[in-house]
N, C-alpha and C positions, 0 to 999 in steps of 0.2 A: 547527460540525459535523463531526464523524468522521466519514469514508471509510461508507459504505456496502456491504457485499461481494456481491459479485453472484454467487451462484450458479446464476442461471441460464441455459439458451444459447437464445437467444429467435431463431430462425430469418428469412431477411429478409420474407417471404410472411408472417408473420403481423402485420407496421406497419399500420399503426397501431397502437397498443399503446393510446391515449384516443380513443375514435371520434367526442366532440365534437371536436379536435384537427384538425389537416389531416395533406393526406395524407404514409404515411410515418415519422410523428413516433413517439420512445420514449415521450412521458411519462406516468411514474407506474411505470417501472423501475425506480427507485432510491427512491421513494415520494413523494408530493404536494409534499412542501418539501423536495425533494433542490435542494441549489443547483449541484457539484459534477460532476451528469453522467459521463462515459465517465472522471472523472479517479476514480470510486468501483474503478477497475480497479487499481488503485495503491494495493494494500494492504501493512499491513510484510512480508509472502514474497513481493510480486513485490520489491521494494524490496530486497529482502535478497539475492533472484536475481541483480539487477539488477546490482549490486554488483562480481560478478564477474566485469564487465566490465573493471575496474579493475584491469590488471598493471603497469603502467608509469613510472604516474602521471601522462603529460601531459597538459594539461590547454591546449582551443584555445576560447576565447572565440567565440561563437556573435553576437554584435551587431554589427551595422555602427553606427557614431559617430551619434547622439542628428542631428548635424546631415544627412545623408543621407538621400534623398539631397538634394542644396541646394536643390533645387529641385520641392517634392512633386509629386504628381497629384491629380487628384479635388480637386482647389480647396483643398488644406489648407493652413494656414497653415508658412512652415519656422521651421526651430527657432532659435531667439532665445536669445545669454548674455547677461546685463548684470555685468559686472567692478565690484567698490563697495569703494574703500577707504576703510575707518570710520576719518574722519581724528578725533581726532590719533594716533591708536597707528598703526602698519604692519599694517593684520590688513585683509586680502582677504572679503571673499564675493561668492559670487554667486548673481544671481537666473538660473531658465530657462522655460523659456517655451514647449509644444509640446505638439502635437496628437498624444496617445498612437497614432493611428495614421500618426505622420506617417515613422517610419523604421520598427525591426527592434518584433515586434509579437507578442505574442499578442491575438487578441480576444478578450474575452470574450460572457457569455451574453447580453451587454446592448447589443452593438454590431448586431447585425440578427436582425429578425423575420423570420413566413414571411412574405409583401407582402400577400399576398391576405388574410388573417386577421388583420393585423399585431400577431402574439402572437410574443413571444420566446419560450426555453426552459420547458417546465415549464405552459406555456399562459401568462407574466407577459403581460399587457398596458403599454400605453401610460403608463397613469393610477399603475398598481403602480409603476412603472419611476420615476416621477417624482414620488413620494412616499413611498417607503421607500430604503433601502440592498437591496431583494430581489437573489440571485443578480449582486450585481457580483464584481468582481476581488479586492476585499478577500477576497472565502472561500478564492481559491485560494491567497493567502499564507500563509492561518491556517492552511492543512490541510498545511503543506510545499509548497505550492508543486507546478511540476510534473517531478519525478523520477522516474526511473526507466531504464530501458532506450532508446536510440536507436538509430533505424537508416537508416541513408544510401543513398538509390535517386538513385546520382549518374549521371542522364540525360541530361548536358551531354559527362560525362566519358566514357559511354557513346558516345554517340550522334560521341563525336568519333573514337575507333577505330574504328565501321564506316563513316566516313566518310559520316558521317550529318550532313546542312546544317542544322544551325536557330539561329533567330534570337530571343533574349528577350527584343531588345525588339519584337518583331512579333508580331500577333496570333495565334500559332501552338500549337497541341494537340498536349502528350505522351498517347497513347494509351495504355489499360492494357495493351492487347500490347506495348507499346514498354516499360512499365514491366515485364511476368511475363519478359521477356530478360533485362532486365537484371537480375533477383530471380533468375534462373536462372543466366546468365552469372558474378554473383560469389556462389554459392550460400549465398543465402541464406532465412533458415527465420523466418518469424514468432511470434511468443507471443504472446497476450491481455494487451493493457494495452501492451504497446508505443508509444511515441512517434516516425512518422514521418516525414521530412527528406525532399524533392524534392526537386533543385539541376537546375536549368534554365541556370543562369551568369547570370542576369540582374546582381548587386550587383560581379559582373568587365566584364561588359560597359556595365555605370554609367562606374565608374571608370575604363574607357580611356577616356570621350566628355570633349571641353572643355568649358569654362562655358558656351560657344555651344550647340552639341547639346545636353547639358543642359537649359538654358532650354528649349529648343526642344521637348523632348521635352510635359510635363504643355498643349502647348499645340496640340499633334496635335489634329485634329478628331475622332479619336474612340482611345483611353486603350488600345492593344494591348500588350499584354503576352505572355511565352507563362506556362501553367498548364494544369496537367491539364485533358482532357474531361470536361466537363458531360453524361455519358450516365444511361442507369439499367445498363450495365455496371459502369462504372466505382462510382458509389455501393451497388450491393450489394457490388460485391469490398473497399469502404473496411469496409460491415458486414462482412463475414464475416472480416476479421481480425481487429476490437476490438481499436480503434485508441483508448490512451489521448488522444491531439492527434493534428493531424497539422499537419504546415510545410514550407513551400517560401520561394525565397527571391527569389521575383520580386515585387510585388506586390499579389497575386489568388492568392492558392493553386491557383484555379482559372484556363483563358485569359481574358482580357479583350480586351476589354466580357465581362460574366462574361454579357449578356442578350445576343442578337441573332439571326441565319441560323444562326449554325455555333454555339448550345448548344439541347440540348433543354430547352424550359421547363417541364419535368414534370418536369426531374432539377437546378433550381441549387444547387450546392454546397451553398451559405452555407444554405442555408432548411434542407437536410436536417442535414446534419452541425452545423452550429453550433446556430440554428434548432430543431432536431427530432429532433436525441440526445444535444446536450450536449457536443458532441467541439468544445473549442477548437483552434481556427484559426489556425494561425502565418504569418507573410507578411516579408519583408523578409530572412530571417532572412544572416547572412554566411557563408559555407555553401564560403570558396573554401579558407582552410587545412585546415577537416576535411576537406575532400576530398583534395589534397593526401599527409594526412595518412595516410586511410584507400586511398589507391590506393597509398606508399609500403610499408605494412605490410601493405597485403592483410584489412585487419578494418575495417568496415564498420557495424558494433555498438559500440558506446559507452553510459559511462551518463550519463545530464544529466543538469546541474544546474541548474533552472533557478526565480528566485525572482522574479514576479514583484512590484508595485507595492505595500504595504499603502494602498493609495486606497480608503478606504470609500463602496460603489457606484460602484468605476471600470468602466468602458466597456471597457477596453484596458490594457493596459501592456506598457513593454519586458519580454523576458525575464530581461535579468539573465543569462544563460544559459551554460556551460559546457560541451562536451563533453571528457569521461576516459578516458580507454585504462588 
């Protein structure tokens, strides 16, 4: 499936596009059979322009090891590796077993439905998901991956410079006003089709824990992690920027738990962004080396190369991502 050029500007208040679907959906924007969502923004022209970000050739991996976190939250199984010596020859194979949601990941369109209607992006149902390969993560890989201009909003570094105390291992909201201030202080401007990254400092905080502390994280009564606020203002702002994809370094892009008294139930981000607009959500990206390089150079935009696994009908995938400067 080739990317479809989007020539329309759809105001937020024009949503939903499909009146038969849930609130805020953009189903049909790129056609009734579209499987790429806002990745359609990544046209050849957008990629060529994004390539201008490559000036020094510095490459920074954005993937956390598949074995991290060592004790996954949300009742997910940990990564397993089996190394096999192929007797009688001196040859090794290895067998990997992992949950595609366990470490750094792109959430594909099969991952999260609108919970009330039980419909995924473009109105697909569980019956369709289980009987076909529709909207699988392989479609993203077949169309060049998630490749374009990435922009880092380094909230954790900004907060530290402002002497604002934050904890990525607590249920704390990154507000829209704070993000706007980061944008202003770093003199950033977005383009349609940019890929947004927000750093709250989760992987750094987790790396500093000892084994017992890591084991205790998923045993807490609530999966408390920092992330962006789930509010109408945040949803409107994300829509207005027309990002191709959004990502963060925490286990959930929005503040976790993603439901509760702190979150507006009408503006659950996974429902609006992933299921409603077809915008991939990335989680647990390792943004530490990226943060250091951006701070040292004063450059917070870069060329992103990310190729998900070509698993037919896949729900999610490690990103295999690099920032290139």
